[in-house]
N, CA and C atoms as an extended XYZ file, in Angstrom:
312
Properties=species:S:1:pos:R:3:atomname:S:1:resname:S:1:resid:I:1 pbc="F F F"
N        15.260      -10.119        5.946 N   UNK     1
C        14.374      -11.148        5.448 CA  UNK     1
C        15.064      -11.830        4.276 C   UNK     1
N        15.043      -13.122        4.283 N   UNK     2
C        15.596      -13.869        3.155 CA  UNK     2
C        14.693      -13.685        1.946 C   UNK     2
N        15.261      -13.747        0.771 N   UNK     3
C        14.425      -13.634       -0.423 CA  UNK     3
C        13.351      -14.718       -0.423 C   UNK     3
N        12.149      -14.347       -0.857 N   UNK     4
C        11.072      -15.335       -0.928 CA  UNK     4
C        11.253      -16.187       -2.173 C   UNK     4
N        10.718      -17.396       -2.172 N   UNK     5
C        10.774      -18.218       -3.383 CA  UNK     5
C        10.014      -17.512       -4.512 C   UNK     5
N        10.460      -17.719       -5.731 N   UNK     6
C         9.785      -17.098       -6.874 CA  UNK     6
C         8.401      -17.728       -7.034 C   UNK     6
N         7.398      -16.899       -7.100 N   UNK     7
C         6.011      -17.335       -7.240 CA  UNK     7
C         5.749      -17.728       -8.699 C   UNK     7
N         5.291      -18.949       -8.954 N   UNK     8
C         4.960      -19.320      -10.322 CA  UNK     8
C         3.827      -18.433      -10.864 C   UNK     8
N         3.828      -18.235      -12.165 N   UNK     9
C         2.824      -17.372      -12.794 CA  UNK     9
C         1.408      -17.819      -12.456 C   UNK     9
N         1.135      -19.113      -12.503 N   UNK    10
C        -0.219      -19.591      -12.194 CA  UNK    10
C        -0.623      -19.253      -10.762 C   UNK    10
N         0.315      -19.324       -9.837 N   UNK    11
C         0.016      -18.975       -8.446 CA  UNK    11
C        -0.264      -17.478       -8.317 C   UNK    11
N         0.511      -16.652       -9.026 N   UNK    12
C         0.258      -15.213       -8.991 CA  UNK    12
C        -1.114      -14.905       -9.580 C   UNK    12
N        -1.458      -15.531      -10.692 N   UNK    13
C        -2.759      -15.290      -11.318 CA  UNK    13
C        -3.886      -15.699      -10.371 C   UNK    13
N        -3.737      -16.815       -9.676 N   UNK    14
C        -4.748      -17.235       -8.701 CA  UNK    14
C        -4.875      -16.208       -7.578 C   UNK    14
N        -3.757      -15.697       -7.110 N   UNK    15
C        -3.775      -14.676       -6.045 CA  UNK    15
C        -4.430      -13.397       -6.554 C   UNK    15
N        -4.142      -13.035       -7.791 N   UNK    16
C        -4.736      -11.843       -8.398 CA  UNK    16
C        -6.247      -12.007       -8.523 C   UNK    16
N        -6.697      -13.181       -8.958 N   UNK    17
C        -8.145      -13.441       -9.068 CA  UNK    17
C        -8.827      -13.382       -7.700 C   UNK    17
N        -8.165      -13.909       -6.659 N   UNK    18
C        -8.746      -13.869       -5.306 CA  UNK    18
C        -8.900      -12.436       -4.809 C   UNK    18
N        -8.017      -11.555       -5.241 N   UNK    19
C        -8.053      -10.159       -4.794 CA  UNK    19
C        -9.099       -9.337       -5.546 C   UNK    19
N        -9.580       -9.848       -6.663 N   UNK    20
C       -10.513       -9.103       -7.503 CA  UNK    20
C       -11.919       -9.166       -6.918 C   UNK    20
N       -12.678       -8.074       -6.991 N   UNK    21
C       -12.307       -6.784       -7.577 CA  UNK    21
C       -11.466       -5.978       -6.603 C   UNK    21
N       -10.540       -5.202       -7.134 N   UNK    22
C        -9.684       -4.376       -6.291 CA  UNK    22
C       -10.415       -3.099       -5.899 C   UNK    22
N       -10.389       -2.792       -4.628 N   UNK    23
C       -10.969       -1.548       -4.133 CA  UNK    23
C       -10.078       -0.387       -4.561 C   UNK    23
N       -10.642        0.829       -4.625 N   UNK    24
C        -9.806        1.981       -4.977 CA  UNK    24
C        -8.580        2.066       -4.063 C   UNK    24
N        -7.427        2.222       -4.665 N   UNK    25
C        -6.180        2.327       -3.919 CA  UNK    25
C        -5.552        0.985       -3.562 C   UNK    25
N        -6.276       -0.108       -3.780 N   UNK    26
C        -5.729       -1.429       -3.462 CA  UNK    26
C        -4.732       -1.845       -4.538 C   UNK    26
N        -3.868       -2.759       -4.168 N   UNK    27
C        -2.850       -3.233       -5.100 CA  UNK    27
C        -2.505       -4.673       -4.774 C   UNK    27
N        -2.025       -5.377       -5.787 N   UNK    28
C        -1.514       -6.734       -5.607 CA  UNK    28
C        -0.062       -6.683       -6.036 C   UNK    28
N         0.831       -6.903       -5.082 N   UNK    29
C         2.271       -6.795       -5.343 CA  UNK    29
C         2.841       -8.127       -5.802 C   UNK    29
N         3.861       -8.043       -6.618 N   UNK    30
C         4.521       -9.252       -7.097 CA  UNK    30
C         5.924       -8.912       -7.559 C   UNK    30
N         6.671       -9.926       -7.880 N   UNK    31
C         8.042       -9.767       -8.359 CA  UNK    31
C         8.749      -11.094       -8.266 C   UNK    31
N        10.010      -11.048       -8.222 N   UNK    32
C        10.768      -12.291       -8.104 CA  UNK    32
C        11.033      -12.542       -6.612 C   UNK    32
N        12.250      -12.442       -6.153 N   UNK    33
C        12.527      -12.723       -4.743 CA  UNK    33
C        12.056      -11.605       -3.816 C   UNK    33
N        11.927      -10.412       -4.329 N   UNK    34
C        11.346       -9.287       -3.596 CA  UNK    34
C        10.325       -8.645       -4.521 C   UNK    34
N         9.226       -8.173       -3.954 N   UNK    35
C         8.201       -7.550       -4.789 CA  UNK    35
C         8.761       -6.290       -5.427 C   UNK    35
N         8.544       -6.155       -6.717 N   UNK    36
C         9.063       -5.017       -7.469 CA  UNK    36
C         7.987       -4.289       -8.259 C   UNK    36
N         6.791       -4.879       -8.355 N   UNK    37
C         5.704       -4.316       -9.153 CA  UNK    37
C         4.374       -4.528       -8.446 C   UNK    37
N         3.380       -3.777       -8.891 N   UNK    38
C         2.036       -3.932       -8.343 CA  UNK    38
C         1.017       -3.835       -9.461 C   UNK    38
N        -0.059       -4.602       -9.301 N   UNK    39
C        -1.221       -4.467      -10.173 CA  UNK    39
C        -2.189       -3.547       -9.448 C   UNK    39
N        -2.658       -2.539      -10.157 N   UNK    40
C        -3.634       -1.589       -9.624 CA  UNK    40
C        -4.741       -1.413      -10.660 C   UNK    40
N        -5.892       -0.967      -10.204 N   UNK    41
C        -6.973       -0.615      -11.126 CA  UNK    41
C        -7.152        0.889      -11.031 C   UNK    41
N        -6.984        1.556      -12.172 N   UNK    42
C        -7.110        3.012      -12.243 CA  UNK    42
C        -7.971        3.357      -13.451 C   UNK    42
N        -8.986        4.165      -13.220 N   UNK    43
C        -9.879        4.579      -14.304 CA  UNK    43
C       -10.430        3.373      -15.057 C   UNK    43
N       -10.722        2.301      -14.327 N   UNK    44
C       -11.299        1.112      -14.926 CA  UNK    44
C       -10.320        0.245      -15.695 C   UNK    44
N        -9.043        0.568      -15.664 N   UNK    45
C        -8.023       -0.195      -16.402 CA  UNK    45
C        -7.113       -0.910      -15.406 C   UNK    45
N        -6.771       -2.137      -15.745 N   UNK    46
C        -5.859       -2.938      -14.935 CA  UNK    46
C        -4.447       -2.620      -15.389 C   UNK    46
N        -3.613       -2.144      -14.460 N   UNK    47
C        -2.265       -1.686      -14.813 CA  UNK    47
C        -1.202       -2.329      -13.936 C   UNK    47
N        -0.061       -2.582      -14.539 N   UNK    48
C         1.125       -3.028      -13.808 CA  UNK    48
C         2.056       -1.832      -13.733 C   UNK    48
N         2.433       -1.472      -12.505 N   UNK    49
C         3.340       -0.348      -12.270 CA  UNK    49
C         4.517       -0.824      -11.420 C   UNK    49
N         5.704       -0.249      -11.630 N   UNK    50
C         6.845       -0.604      -10.778 CA  UNK    50
C         6.663       -0.013       -9.381 C   UNK    50
N         7.201       -0.682       -8.387 N   UNK    51
C         7.201       -0.128       -7.035 CA  UNK    51
C         8.383        0.826       -6.912 C   UNK    51
N         8.102        2.023       -6.411 N   UNK    52
C         9.098        3.080       -6.317 CA  UNK    52
C         9.199        3.530       -4.857 C   UNK    52
N        10.420        3.650       -4.390 N   UNK    53
C        10.656        4.073       -3.009 CA  UNK    53
C        10.936        5.569       -2.965 C   UNK    53
N        10.153        6.279       -2.179 N   UNK    54
C        10.384        7.696       -1.947 CA  UNK    54
C        11.552        7.830       -0.971 C   UNK    54
N        12.597        8.519       -1.399 N   UNK    55
C        13.814        8.636       -0.585 CA  UNK    55
C        13.540        9.267        0.781 C   UNK    55
N        12.648       10.244        0.826 N   UNK    56
C        12.342       10.898        2.103 CA  UNK    56
C        11.704        9.907        3.082 C   UNK    56
N        10.842        9.030        2.594 N   UNK    57
C        10.237        8.005        3.453 CA  UNK    57
C        11.310        7.056        3.985 C   UNK    57
N        12.232        6.668        3.118 N   UNK    58
C        13.313        5.762        3.523 CA  UNK    58
C        14.190        6.422        4.585 C   UNK    58
N        14.547        7.682        4.354 N   UNK    59
C        15.392        8.400        5.319 CA  UNK    59
C        14.689        8.553        6.658 C   UNK    59
N        13.387        8.865        6.636 N   UNK    60
C        12.633        9.025        7.879 CA  UNK    60
C        12.547        7.691        8.632 C   UNK    60
N        12.331        6.616        7.916 N   UNK    61
C        12.283        5.289        8.533 CA  UNK    61
C        13.619        4.971        9.205 C   UNK    61
N        14.707        5.198        8.485 N   UNK    62
C        16.047        4.932        9.020 CA  UNK    62
C        16.322        5.776       10.260 C   UNK    62
N        15.980        7.034       10.204 N   UNK    63
C        16.226        7.921       11.344 CA  UNK    63
C        15.397        7.486       12.557 C   UNK    63
N        14.157        7.091       12.327 N   UNK    64
C        13.275        6.698       13.429 CA  UNK    64
C        13.674        5.363       14.048 C   UNK    64
N        14.090        4.411       13.215 N   UNK    65
C        14.307        3.052       13.700 CA  UNK    65
C        15.771        2.649       13.804 C   UNK    65
N        16.642        3.347       13.111 N   UNK    66
C        18.063        3.034       13.191 CA  UNK    66
C        18.509        1.904       12.278 C   UNK    66
N        17.633        1.411       11.440 N   UNK    67
C        17.993        0.375       10.472 CA  UNK    67
C        17.115        0.534        9.238 C   UNK    67
N        17.565       -0.043        8.143 N   UNK    68
C        16.768       -0.050        6.910 CA  UNK    68
C        17.217       -1.255        6.094 C   UNK    68
N        16.282       -2.160        5.842 N   UNK    69
C        16.599       -3.407        5.152 CA  UNK    69
C        15.760       -3.534        3.878 C   UNK    69
N        16.102       -4.486        3.001 N   UNK    70
C        15.341       -4.630        1.746 CA  UNK    70
C        13.835       -4.786        1.949 C   UNK    70
N        13.436       -5.524        2.977 N   UNK    71
C        11.991       -5.674        3.199 CA  UNK    71
C        11.333       -4.359        3.599 C   UNK    71
N        12.089       -3.458        4.223 N   UNK    72
C        11.543       -2.140        4.539 CA  UNK    72
C        11.327       -1.344        3.266 C   UNK    72
N        12.271       -1.437        2.347 N   UNK    73
C        12.116       -0.761        1.051 CA  UNK    73
C        10.890       -1.299        0.332 C   UNK    73
N        10.720       -2.607        0.351 N   UNK    74
C         9.564       -3.229       -0.294 CA  UNK    74
C         8.262       -2.735        0.345 C   UNK    74
N         8.215       -2.694        1.675 N   UNK    75
C         7.009       -2.268        2.384 CA  UNK    75
C         6.666       -0.798        2.145 C   UNK    75
N         7.673        0.050        2.073 N   UNK    76
C         7.446        1.492        1.937 CA  UNK    76
C         7.221        1.946        0.496 C   UNK    76
N         7.561        1.100       -0.466 N   UNK    77
C         7.432        1.480       -1.877 CA  UNK    77
C         5.967        1.569       -2.288 C   UNK    77
N         5.715        2.406       -3.268 N   UNK    78
C         4.373        2.605       -3.806 CA  UNK    78
C         4.419        2.466       -5.322 C   UNK    78
N         3.293        2.086       -5.942 N   UNK    79
C         3.272        2.007       -7.409 CA  UNK    79
C         3.598        3.364       -8.034 C   UNK    79
N         4.500        3.346       -9.009 N   UNK    80
C         4.934        4.583       -9.665 CA  UNK    80
C         4.846        4.458      -11.177 C   UNK    80
N         5.592        5.289      -11.843 N   UNK    81
C         5.601        5.312      -13.303 CA  UNK    81
C         6.828        4.589      -13.817 C   UNK    81
N         6.764        4.092      -15.024 N   UNK    82
C         5.673        4.157      -15.990 CA  UNK    82
C         4.726        2.963      -15.832 C   UNK    82
N         3.579        3.044      -16.491 N   UNK    83
C         2.704        1.883      -16.598 CA  UNK    83
C         3.417        0.904      -17.525 C   UNK    83
N         3.663       -0.306      -17.047 N   UNK    84
C         4.437       -1.272      -17.830 CA  UNK    84
C         3.572       -2.262      -18.587 C   UNK    84
N         2.333       -2.412      -18.169 N   UNK    85
C         1.398       -3.315      -18.836 CA  UNK    85
C         0.011       -2.860      -18.454 C   UNK    85
N        -0.948       -2.959      -19.400 N   UNK    86
C        -2.300       -2.526      -19.053 CA  UNK    86
C        -3.322       -3.199      -19.928 C   UNK    86
N        -4.529       -3.389      -19.346 N   UNK    87
C        -5.628       -4.036      -20.048 CA  UNK    87
C        -6.950       -3.462      -19.547 C   UNK    87
N        -8.004       -3.713      -20.321 N   UNK    88
C        -9.335       -3.222      -19.970 CA  UNK    88
C        -9.997       -4.021      -18.857 C   UNK    88
N        -9.501       -5.241      -18.615 N   UNK    89
C       -10.143       -6.111      -17.633 CA  UNK    89
C        -9.103       -7.016      -16.982 C   UNK    89
N        -9.513       -7.646      -15.908 N   UNK    90
C        -8.641       -8.610      -15.251 CA  UNK    90
C        -8.304       -9.740      -16.217 C   UNK    90
N        -9.298      -10.259      -16.901 N   UNK    91
C        -9.042      -11.358      -17.838 CA  UNK    91
C        -8.121      -10.915      -18.973 C   UNK    91
N        -8.255       -9.675      -19.411 N   UNK    92
C        -7.357       -9.151      -20.440 CA  UNK    92
C        -5.927       -9.087      -19.942 C   UNK    92
N        -5.750       -8.654      -18.703 N   UNK    93
C        -4.405       -8.601      -18.121 CA  UNK    93
C        -3.841      -10.011      -17.984 C   UNK    93
N        -4.670      -10.943      -17.546 N   UNK    94
C        -4.217      -12.328      -17.408 CA  UNK    94
C        -3.797      -12.889      -18.763 C   UNK    94
N        -4.526      -12.570      -19.811 N   UNK    95
C        -4.143      -13.024      -21.155 CA  UNK    95
C        -2.764      -12.496      -21.529 C   UNK    95
N        -2.500      -11.214      -21.222 N   UNK    96
C        -1.178      -10.640      -21.509 CA  UNK    96
C        -0.092      -11.333      -20.698 C   UNK    96
N        -0.392      -11.604      -19.430 N   UNK    97
C         0.579      -12.294      -18.581 CA  UNK    97
C         0.894      -13.682      -19.134 C   UNK    97
N        -0.140      -14.420      -19.508 N   UNK    98
C         0.063      -15.774      -20.034 CA  UNK    98
C         0.742      -15.770      -21.408 C   UNK    98
N         0.587      -14.679      -22.145 N   UNK    99
C         1.205      -14.581      -23.464 CA  UNK    99
C         2.700      -14.243      -23.367 C   UNK    99
N         3.179      -14.128      -22.139 N   UNK   100
C         4.600      -13.871      -21.957 CA  UNK   100
C         4.956      -12.409      -21.873 C   UNK   100
N         3.959      -11.540      -21.740 N   UNK   101
C         4.236      -10.116      -21.608 CA  UNK   101
C         4.865       -9.793      -20.262 C   UNK   101
N         4.700      -10.704      -19.294 N   UNK   102
C         5.215      -10.495      -17.956 CA  UNK   102
C         5.442      -11.844      -17.336 C   UNK   102
N         6.295      -12.080      -16.410 N   UNK   103
C         7.285      -11.142      -15.923 CA  UNK   103
C         8.476      -11.037      -16.856 C   UNK   103
N         9.154       -9.927      -16.760 N   UNK   104
C        10.338       -9.696      -17.588 CA  UNK   104
C        11.586      -10.046      -16.832 C   UNK   104
C-alpha cells in the first residue's frame, strides 16, 4: 500500500468527533503516512497511545500468508505503552491537540 496523504489536524479532529463516544475497546487511529497512534478511552480518560506490533502476531501472519507488508503491521498493531497524551474529555484532548501537543 502506498503511504496515505497526511491528514490535516482539523480533518483528524472532525473524524475523532464523529467517532465519539467511543465504545469500550474502540479506537481512532492516526499518524502521518501510516497510522502510528490511537486515541482510546480508558477509565473515562481520553488517551493517545502508540500502536505496537506483537512480534508473534507478525510471525504468524507471515507464516500463514507468505508475505508481510507495512499495512499488515498497521492492521495488526494494538495501542500500547506509554500513554503519550491524555485528557479528561474529548474537548480537553482536542484543546491539547490544537495547542500543538500533537502530532510530534
